[in-house]
N, C-alpha and C positions, 0 to 999 in steps of 0.2 A: 873170089873177091865178091863182096856183097854189094847191093845196089847203093847203099849210102857211101861206100868208098868210091864207087864209080862216079857218083854224082859229085862228090868233093873233088875228085880228079878232074872232072869236066869243068867245074867251076874254077878250079885253079888254072887249068889250061886257058879258059876264056879270060880269066884275069890277066894272064901273061900276054895273050894275044891282044887284049884290049888295053894293055899297058896300065892296068890297075893293080899296082903293087899291094895295096891294102887288101883287096879281095883275094889275090893270089896268096899273100902271106897268111891271111886268116884261114883259108882252106888248107894250107900247108900245116899250120899249127894243129888243126883238127885231125888231119891225116896222121900227123906225128903222134898225137894222143891215141888215135885208134891203133896204129901199128905197134905202139909200146904198151898196149893194154891198160891205158890210163883213162878209159872212158868214165871211170867213177867221178872224174872231175867235171864231166859235162853238166850235171845239175848245178854245180857251183858256178861254172862259167855262164850258164844260161841265166842264173839269178843275178850275178854281180858284174859280168864283163861289160855290159852296157853302161852301168854306173861308172866303172873305172874309165871306160872310153870317153864318156861325157865329161868326167872330171878333167881328163887330159885335154880335151877340146876346149873347155872353158878356161883352163890354165893358159893355154896358148893364146886365147883371145884376150885375156886380162894382162898379159905381159906388158903391153904398151902403157897400161895404167900404173903397174907396179914399178916400171923402170923410169917413170917420169916423162915419157915421150908425149903423153897426153896430159895437159894441165887441167886443173879444176875449172878454170875460166873457159877452156874449150868445151869441157863437158857441159857446163851451164849454158853456154851459147848454143849448143846443139839442141837443147830442149826448147829454145824459143825460135828456132829456125824451122822453115817448112820441111826441109830435109830431115831435121832431127825429129820432128813430130811424126813424119812418115816412118822413120826408122823405129821409133817407139811403138807405133801401131803395128808395124810389120813384126816386131818381136813378140807382141801380144798374140797376134794371129798365128804366127809360126809355132809358138809354144803350145797353143791350144790345138793346132792341127797335129803337132807331134804327139800330144796326149791321145788324141783320137786314133792316130796311127798305131800307137803302142797297144791300145785296147783292141783294135782290129787284128793286129798280129797275134795277140794272145788268144783271140777267139778263133782265128783262121791262120795258123802258122804256115800252112801250105802256100799261102800267098807270098811268103818271103822269097821263094824260088823265083817267081816272076819278077819281084822287085830287084833281086840280085841280077837276074839276066837283063832287066831294063837298065840297071845301073851300069852294067858292063857295056851294053850297047851305047848308052849315053856317053861313057868315057871314050870308047873306041871310035865312035863316029861323030860325036857332037862336041868333043872337047870338054865334057863334064868332069866334075870332081866327085868321087864316090864317098861323100861324107853324110849322105842323107837317107839312110833306110827308114828312119822314123818319119822324115818329111815325105818320103815316098809312100809310107803307110798312111800318113795324114791325107795326102792327095787321094790315095786309093779309098780311104774312108769317106771322103767328101764325094768321090765319084760313085761309090756304092750307094750312099744315101741319095744322091741325085737320081740314079737309075731306079732305085726303089720308089722314089717319089713320082717319077715319070710313068711308072707302070700302072 
């Protein structure tokens, strides 16, 4: 058994222990691809799986709009309230940080292991939800820049 298989098994086990079905399932899918000699799909998954996942995430967030549970008047009202403006600014900041996180992970892919372990710890011990590898990357990018600035 090679080191990548052991690492995926460890991540899957940590996902199970930490009750993070998403992390456990992702590890299981990659293990399945390894065991069935379908690693040739890894480059495709590496390029496109994030986009597919983000599409699914955005679809789930937009369902209240498409189902009519949120009216146009409510949307308009949200832009003139302090909470709505805060939400708008938060979206701008979060998407910028996500972009920075993606760039950081492309430059230093080895950081993903720490982020995955951090996500597992966050889920297992702090009641977190593991939907934010890019946000974790964004926070890491911010902290890396801060440390570099302070040196």
